[in-house]
N, C-alpha and C positions, 0 to 999 in steps of 0.2 A: 517529567512531561506527562500531561494528561492525554490519554488515548480515547478517541471516539471513533466507533465503527458505524458506518452508515451504508444504506443502499444508495444507488445512483439517484433515485427519485428524491430521497431525503437529503442527499448532498446538494442537489440542485436547488432545494428550498432553504438550505442552511445558511445562516448569516453569522460569520465570526464576530465575537464580542471583544476580542483582545488580539494579542499577537498569536495568530493561528496559521498553521500551514496544512497543506492537504496532499495526500498521495491519492491520485485519481486513477483507478484501474478500470480499463474497458476491454471488451473483446477486441481482437486485432482489427476487425473490419467495421467497428462501431464508430460513430462520430464522437468527438470529445464531449464530455459532460459540460453543461453550461453552469459554471461555478461562480460564486460571488467574487467580485473584484476586491473584496475586503480581506481575502487571504493574503498573507505576507508573501507566500510563495506556493506554487503548485508543481508537483512532479507528476507527469502523465506517463502511464505505462500501458502497453497493450499486450495482453497474453491470454491464452485460453485457460479455462478452469479445468485443468487436467493434471494428472500425475505422470502421464507418459503419452508420447505422440501416437495417435491412432490413425489419423488421416492427414494427407499432405497440408491441409489448411490449418492444422493445429499449430499453435505457438506455445511451446513449453516455457514456463518460467525458468530463466537461465541465470548463471552467475553474473552476467552483465546487468540484468534487471536488479539483482540483489545488490550489486556494487552501487548502482544509481540510488537505491533506497538508502543504503548506509551512508553514502556521501551526502545525500540530501539531509538526513537527520543530523549527521555530524555538523553540517553547516548551519543548521537551525536549532542547535541544542538549547538556545535561549528562548525558544518559542514556548508559549504557555500550553498550547494544545496541538496535538497532531490528529487531524481527521483523516481516516483511511476509508475510502469507499470503493466498492465494486458494483456490479449490476444489482445483486440481491443483498449484499452485505452479510453473507453467511459463510463463504468459503475462502475466496482469495484475500479479501481485506483482513479477516481475522488471522489468516495464515501469515500475512506480512506483519501484522501487529504482534502476534505471538513470537515470530522470529526476532523482532526487535526487543521484545521482553527478554528473550533468551540471551541476546547479545549484550544488552545493557543492564541486566539484573533487575529489570522492572517486574513487579508482581504479575503473574500470569494465570493464577488459579481461577479468578473470576471470569476472565475472558474465555478460558477453556470450557468452563461450565456454561457460560452464556451463548457460546458459538460451537456446539458439538460437531458441526460439519466442516470445521476449518480445514483448509487444504494442507495436508501434512508435508507434501513435497515443497511447497512454497515456504513453509516455516523452516524446514531443514536447510534449504538453500540460503535463506537470509541469515539464519543462525551461524552458519559456518563461513559466511562471506567476509573477506577483508576488503578494505577500500581499494578500488582500482577504477578502470575506465567505466564509462556509463553509456555504452552503445545501446541504442534502441529505446532511449528515454528522452523526454523533453522536460526541461525545468524552466518554469517561467516565474518571474518575480512580480 
């Protein structure tokens, strides 16, 4: 599966050209991104760009988020491209993408070089997650 990492702004302008799916990551209190209806499916997640909880409003990426990501990708393995976006497209979304690379044996070196600020916590949680419940996420087709 082809991986594409975008900022929220770029994701809102992006138009899928084939069978494409999207993992849409937002801050917990942010409104959902306005994405193209041409995506075959969208998984929406809300969590903070952190590696540890520092204030009560923080939402740490959790195993439930990772389970939702893995289940979503497993369900759409036949998709041509997976678009992953977060606010800036530099930390959370590359962390998710790299965790998926680790899980599925997809090449990761180019992503690691292109996104040096990827969120290490997010990557690790996705990498080690097995399929299970998907609390805290919404999947729309």
